[in-house]
MARFI-506786 format. One record per residue: residue number from 1; residue in one letter; chain; x, y, z of N, C-alpha, C, O, CB in turn. Coordinates in steps of 0.02 Angstrom, whole numbers, plus 50000, padded with zeros to 5 digits. Glycine has a CB too. Layout:
% residues N
ATOM/NUM/a/A/X/Y/Z/X/Y/Z/X/Y/Z/X/Y/Z/X/Y/Z $
...
This chain:
% residues 122
ATOM/1/m/A/48938/49380/49891/48929/49356/49955/48853/49370/49977/48831/49427/49972/48982/49389/50002 $
ATOM/2/d/A/48816/49321/49999/48750/49332/50018/48745/49341/50094/48794/49328/50129/48707/49276/49994 $
ATOM/3/f/A/48687/49363/50118/48682/49378/50188/48694/49323/50235/48717/49334/50291/48619/49403/50201 $
ATOM/4/d/A/48678/49259/50213/48694/49201/50256/48769/49195/50268/48788/49168/50320/48668/49135/50225 $
ATOM/5/e/A/48810/49218/50224/48881/49209/50232/48916/49264/50271/48976/49259/50285/48911/49204/50166 $
ATOM/6/l/A/48878/49316/50288/48909/49374/50319/48943/49355/50386/49000/49374/50400/48858/49428/50331 $
ATOM/7/s/A/48904/49316/50428/48938/49296/50493/48906/49233/50519/48929/49206/50570/48932/49353/50549 $
ATOM/8/g/A/48854/49207/50485/48823/49143/50511/48771/49160/50565/48736/49115/50588/48878/49094/50541 $
ATOM/9/w/A/48765/49221/50585/48716/49233/50643/48656/49269/50617/48609/49278/50656/48748/49275/50702 $
ATOM/10/m/A/48654/49291/50554/48598/49328/50527/48571/49303/50465/48610/49284/50420/48616/49394/50518 $
ATOM/11/k/A/48510/49302/50457/48479/49284/50393/48432/49345/50373/48390/49365/50413/48436/49214/50399 $
ATOM/12/v/A/48438/49371/50317/48399/49431/50300/48363/49416/50235/48394/49392/50188/48445/49495/50294 $
ATOM/13/k/A/48298/49430/50231/48265/49416/50166/48223/49486/50158/48183/49507/50200/48214/49342/50169 $
ATOM/14/n/A/48239/49518/50100/48210/49581/50086/48221/49636/50137/48181/49682/50142/48141/49572/50078 $
ATOM/15/e/A/48276/49632/50174/48294/49678/50229/48243/49685/50280/48243/49736/50314/48310/49744/50204 $
ATOM/16/k/A/48195/49637/50290/48145/49642/50339/48141/49581/50381/48113/49587/50435/48081/49656/50308 $
ATOM/17/y/A/48164/49522/50363/48159/49466/50406/48229/49449/50438/48280/49439/50405/48130/49405/50366 $
ATOM/18/l/A/48226/49446/50502/48286/49430/50541/48277/49366/50581/48223/49354/50608/48303/49488/50587 $
ATOM/19/d/A/48328/49327/50585/48323/49264/50627/48387/49254/50660/48440/49264/50631/48306/49201/50586 $
ATOM/20/d/A/48384/49234/50722/48443/49214/50759/48498/49268/50772/48558/49258/50763/48473/49158/50724 $
ATOM/21/i/A/48470/49326/50793/48514/49384/50803/48518/49397/50879/48480/49369/50919/48487/49447/50764 $
ATOM/22/g/A/48564/49442/50896/48567/49465/50965/48629/49451/50998/48626/49443/51059/48514/49437/51005 $
ATOM/23/g/A/48687/49445/50969/48748/49431/51002/48790/49376/50974/48834/49349/51007/48735/49416/51067 $
ATOM/24/n/A/48776/49359/50912/48820/49307/50878/48811/49243/50915/48860/49218/50942/48898/49327/50878 $
ATOM/25/g/A/48752/49213/50920/48739/49154/50957/48781/49100/50942/48787/49083/50883/48674/49132/50949 $
ATOM/26/m/A/48812/49069/50989/48854/49011/50979/48831/48954/51023/48802/48964/51077/48928/49027/50993 $
ATOM/27/s/A/48844/48895/50999/48827/48834/51045/48886/48819/51083/48940/48814/51054/48805/48768/51004 $
ATOM/28/e/A/48881/48810/51148/48939/48791/51190/48916/48734/51235/48856/48723/51248/48967/48853/51233 $
ATOM/29/r/A/48967/48698/51259/48951/48642/51304/48955/48669/51379/49001/48705/51396/49002/48580/51292 $
ATOM/30/s/A/48907/48651/51419/48908/48674/51488/48954/48621/51526/48979/48575/51494/48831/48680/51520 $
ATOM/31/e/A/48964/48627/51589/49003/48585/51633/48979/48514/51628/49017/48466/51629/48999/48610/51705 $
ATOM/32/n/A/48907/48508/51623/48882/48441/51628/48880/48410/51554/48853/48355/51545/48809/48442/51664 $
ATOM/33/g/A/48907/48444/51503/48914/48417/51434/48855/48432/51391/48854/48412/51332/48924/48342/51436 $
ATOM/34/n/A/48805/48468/51417/48745/48483/51372/48764/48544/51332/48805/48585/51353/48675/48497/51415 $
ATOM/35/l/A/48735/48550/51274/48744/48602/51228/48696/48657/51246/48638/48642/51261/48735/48578/51156 $
ATOM/36/h/A/48716/48719/51246/48667/48775/51253/48697/48832/51216/48757/48834/51202/48651/48795/51330 $
ATOM/37/k/A/48651/48882/51198/48672/48938/51156/48693/48993/51199/48659/49009/51248/48617/48960/51110 $
ATOM/38/t/A/48749/49023/51184/48773/49082/51220/48781/49138/51174/48787/49127/51114/48837/49069/51256 $
ATOM/39/y/A/48781/49200/51198/48785/49260/51163/48833/49305/51192/48838/49307/51253/48723/49291/51158 $
ATOM/40/t/A/48872/49344/51151/48922/49384/51179/48894/49459/51179/48879/49487/51127/48990/49377/51137 $
ATOM/41/l/A/48887/49487/51237/48858/49553/51241/48910/49599/51273/48956/49578/51308/48791/49552/51280 $
ATOM/42/m/A/48899/49663/51259/48945/49719/51289/48910/49744/51351/48851/49759/51348/48957/49783/51237 $
ATOM/43/g/A/48943/49750/51407/48917/49783/51468/48929/49859/51467/48959/49888/51421/48950/49753/51530 $
ATOM/44/a/A/48904/49888/51519/48909/49962/51530/48980/49978/51537/49000/50033/51520/48870/49987/51593 $
ATOM/45/d/A/49019/49934/51559/49095/49941/51570/49134/49932/51509/49195/49933/51512/49122/49890/51620 $
ATOM/46/k/A/49100/49922/51449/49128/49912/51388/49166/49843/51378/49201/49831/51329/49173/49967/51376 $
ATOM/47/k/A/49156/49802/51429/49188/49735/51422/49136/49685/51398/49076/49693/51410/49220/49710/51491 $
ATOM/48/f/A/49159/49635/51365/49117/49580/51336/49106/49526/51387/49151/49508/51425/49150/49550/51272 $
ATOM/49/y/A/49044/49500/51386/49030/49442/51428/48984/49395/51394/48951/49414/51346/49001/49462/51495 $
ATOM/50/k/A/48980/49333/51417/48935/49280/51385/48868/49285/51423/48865/49300/51483/48967/49204/51390 $
ATOM/51/s/A/48815/49272/51384/48746/49275/51409/48706/49218/51376/48717/49203/51317/48713/49346/51395 $
ATOM/52/e/A/48662/49190/51411/48615/49142/51383/48557/49180/51350/48517/49148/51316/48589/49093/51439 $
ATOM/53/t/A/48552/49240/51358/48497/49280/51330/48522/49327/51277/48569/49364/51290/48461/49320/51384 $
ATOM/54/p/A/48494/49328/51217/48515/49368/51166/48511/49444/51175/48465/49465/51211/48479/49350/51110 $
ATOM/55/g/A/48549/49484/51149/48541/49557/51159/48480/49579/51128/48452/49545/51085/48597/49596/51132 $
ATOM/56/t/A/48458/49639/51151/48395/49671/51123/48411/49730/51082/48368/49755/51046/48347/49692/51179 $
ATOM/57/y/A/48475/49756/51087/48494/49813/51047/48560/49796/51015/48600/49759/51045/48499/49878/51090 $
ATOM/58/g/A/48574/49821/50957/48637/49814/50921/48673/49881/50918/48643/49933/50928/48625/49787/50851 $
ATOM/59/g/A/48738/49879/50904/48777/49944/50899/48838/49932/50854/48856/49876/50835/48801/49971/50972 $
ATOM/60/n/A/48869/49989/50839/48931/49989/50803/48987/50016/50845/48989/50075/50864/48925/50029/50740 $
ATOM/61/k/A/49035/49971/50859/49089/49993/50907/49134/50050/50886/49166/50084/50927/49132/49936/50921 $
ATOM/62/k/A/49135/50059/50818/49176/50114/50793/49138/50181/50796/49166/50231/50819/49199/50100/50720 $
ATOM/63/t/A/49074/50183/50775/49033/50241/50775/49004/50263/50844/48985/50320/50858/48979/50228/50728 $
ATOM/64/k/A/49003/50209/50886/48964/50217/50949/48891/50233/50944/48863/50270/50984/48994/50270/50986 $
ATOM/65/v/A/48861/50202/50893/48789/50213/50884/48755/50148/50898/48778/50095/50877/48772/50239/50812 $
ATOM/66/y/A/48696/50152/50937/48657/50093/50943/48586/50100/50918/48562/50156/50911/48656/50072/51011 $
ATOM/67/g/A/48554/50046/50905/48487/50048/50880/48453/49981/50885/48477/49935/50918/48487/50071/50808 $
ATOM/68/r/A/48395/49977/50851/48351/49915/50851/48389/49862/50810/48433/49878/50771/48276/49930/50818 $
ATOM/69/m/A/48371/49802/50822/48402/49748/50787/48381/49744/50712/48416/49714/50671/48387/49685/50822 $
ATOM/70/d/A/48323/49775/50696/48299/49775/50627/48311/49845/50592/48279/49863/50543/48223/49755/50626 $
ATOM/71/c/A/48357/49881/50623/48370/49950/50598/48386/49947/50518/48430/49908/50497/48435/49984/50640 $
ATOM/72/p/A/48352/49985/50477/48363/49984/50407/48432/50010/50387/48462/49988/50338/48311/50024/50374 $
ATOM/73/a/A/48457/50058/50426/48524/50087/50415/48578/50033/50428/48624/50021/50389/48536/50150/50461 $
ATOM/74/a/A/48570/50002/50484/48621/49948/50501/48617/49892/50452/48669/49865/50434/48609/49920/50573 $
ATOM/75/l/A/48561/49873/50431/48554/49820/50382/48587/49837/50312/48617/49795/50279/48480/49803/50374 $
ATOM/76/r/A/48578/49899/50295/48609/49924/50235/48684/49918/50243/48718/49892/50199/48588/49996/50220 $
ATOM/77/g/A/48711/49943/50299/48779/49948/50312/48812/49876/50308/48864/49867/50278/48791/49983/50380 $
ATOM/78/i/A/48778/49827/50340/48799/49760/50337/48799/49733/50268/48848/49702/50247/48757/49719/50379 $
ATOM/79/a/A/48746/49745/50230/48741/49721/50163/48795/49754/50117/48826/49720/50076/48670/49734/50136 $
ATOM/80/k/A/48805/49817/50125/48851/49852/50076/48921/49845/50094/48962/49831/50051/48836/49925/50069 $
ATOM/81/w/A/48938/49856/50157/49007/49856/50182/49029/49800/50225/49089/49793/50239/49017/49915/50218 $
ATOM/82/g/A/48982/49759/50248/48992/49699/50289/49025/49718/50352/49076/49688/50370/49034/49646/50253 $
ATOM/83/y/A/48999/49767/50388/49031/49793/50449/49013/49750/50507/49010/49775/50563/49011/49865/50462 $
ATOM/84/v/A/49000/49685/50496/48979/49640/50552/49037/49637/50603/49022/49628/50662/48962/49566/50525 $
ATOM/85/k/A/49099/49643/50586/49154/49642/50631/49153/49698/50681/49187/49693/50732/49215/49645/50593 $
ATOM/86/d/A/49117/49749/50669/49113/49810/50712/49046/49810/50754/49034/49856/50793/49116/49876/50667 $
ATOM/87/r/A/49004/49755/50745/48943/49751/50778/48949/49724/50846/48983/49674/50858/48898/49713/50740 $
ATOM/88/v/A/48916/49756/50892/48908/49737/50962/48838/49733/50984/48794/49761/50951/48943/49783/51006 $
ATOM/89/f/A/48826/49698/51038/48755/49686/51059/48749/49704/51134/48796/49697/51173/48732/49610/51046 $
ATOM/90/f/A/48689/49728/51151/48682/49750/51220/48617/49717/51246/48568/49705/51210/48679/49831/51226 $
ATOM/91/e/A/48621/49702/51315/48561/49674/51347/48502/49717/51342/48447/49691/51333/48572/49660/51417 $
ATOM/92/d/A/48510/49786/51349/48457/49828/51344/48479/49897/51324/48539/49909/51317/48420/49829/51405 $
ATOM/93/e/A/48433/49943/51316/48453/50012/51291/48492/50049/51346/48537/50088/51330/48387/50055/51270 $
ATOM/94/q/A/48478/50038/51408/48513/50075/51462/48588/50057/51461/48631/50100/51468/48483/50057/51533 $
ATOM/95/t/A/48602/49992/51450/48667/49971/51444/48709/50005/51389/48767/50025/51398/48667/49902/51436 $
ATOM/96/a/A/48676/50009/51330/48706/50039/51272/48721/50118/51293/48775/50144/51277/48655/50031/51206 $
ATOM/97/i/A/48676/50150/51326/48686/50217/51341/48746/50227/51392/48790/50269/51384/48621/50246/51368 $
ATOM/98/e/A/48743/50183/51443/48796/50184/51490/48863/50167/51464/48913/50188/51492/48782/50139/51542 $
ATOM/99/a/A/48865/50129/51407/48929/50113/51374/48955/50169/51329/49007/50160/51297/48922/50050/51333 $
ATOM/100/g/A/48920/50227/51325/48937/50280/51288/48915/50281/51218/48944/50317/51177/49002/50287/51292 $
ATOM/101/f/A/48864/50243/51201/48836/50249/51136/48776/50294/51129/48738/50304/51177/48820/50184/51112 $
ATOM/102/r/A/48766/50322/51069/48711/50364/51061/48656/50332/51018/48670/50281/50987/48732/50429/51032 $
ATOM/103/p/A/48594/50359/51016/48540/50330/50975/48554/50334/50905/48587/50381/50883/48477/50363/50988 $
ATOM/104/c/A/48531/50288/50866/48533/50289/50790/48482/50343/50765/48427/50349/50791/48513/50213/50758 $
ATOM/105/a/A/48504/50382/50715/48457/50434/50690/48404/50401/50645/48350/50429/50636/48495/50491/50651 $
ATOM/106/a/A/48418/50343/50619/48367/50308/50574/48314/50273/50610/48255/50279/50593/48401/50258/50530 $
ATOM/107/c/A/48332/50234/50663/48279/50186/50694/48264/50208/50763/48220/50179/50795/48304/50112/50697 $
ATOM/108/q/A/48300/50262/50790/48283/50290/50855/48272/50365/50847/48297/50403/50888/48338/50275/50909 $
ATOM/109/r/A/48237/50386/50799/48231/50456/50779/48218/50503/50832/48255/50552/50837/48182/50464/50732 $
ATOM/110/e/A/48169/50496/50874/48146/50539/50928/48201/50541/50984/48214/50595/51011/48077/50513/50956 $
ATOM/111/k/A/48231/50484/51000/48283/50482/51047/48345/50517/51022/48380/50550/51060/48296/50414/51063 $
ATOM/112/y/A/48359/50509/50959/48418/50541/50928/48406/50619/50934/48452/50654/50956/48429/50518/50849 $
ATOM/113/k/A/48344/50646/50914/48336/50717/50918/48348/50741/50989/48380/50792/50997/48268/50737/50894 $
ATOM/114/i/A/48324/50708/51042/48335/50726/51113/48412/50727/51124/48438/50776/51150/48299/50674/51163 $
ATOM/115/w/A/48448/50673/51103/48516/50671/51113/48555/50729/51080/48600/50760/51109/48539/50609/51090 $
ATOM/116/k/A/48534/50740/51020/48568/50795/50981/48555/50863/51015/48601/50904/51019/48541/50797/50906 $
ATOM/117/t/A/48497/50877/51037/48478/50938/51073/48522/50946/51139/48546/51000/51155/48401/50935/51091 $
ATOM/118/l/A/48528/50890/51174/48568/50894/51233/48644/50910/51219/48677/50944/51258/48561/50829/51269 $
ATOM/119/q/A/48668/50884/51162/48739/50893/51140/48747/50965/51122/48798/50995/51140/48759/50847/51079 $
ATOM/120/t/A/48701/50994/51088/48703/51064/51063/48704/51111/51124/48739/51161/51126/48639/51080/51015 $
ATOM/121/n/A/48664/51091/51175/48660/51138/51234/48714/51132/51287/48713/51165/51339/48595/51129/51268 $
ATOM/122/q/A/48760/51087/51273/48813/51085/51324/48866/51134/51315/48913/51136/51356/48843/51020/51325 $
């Protein structure tokens, strides 16, 4: 299986090139019959909603980790284990945090260190 077959929403070349990501963009018809692209994002309330704007952060709903869309750890996980079914997308970082996700240690290193320190001091 190549990257294009993983879910139809991501194309990866040499684990550095991403195209058309941010919430599994789908074309839908509006009430007037025009096609427009919509994205499924997770809100702070952990409920999914449709958006015409792609997400800016991705996450894994099982591990509750969020990170950049080009995160090397996430791309390796997708390539090796195909965890696309557990992938969620957020409008912004604040929404990911409010939904209970923690920063990725690979692509959000400084934020992860702060999060880890706060967890240790509780």
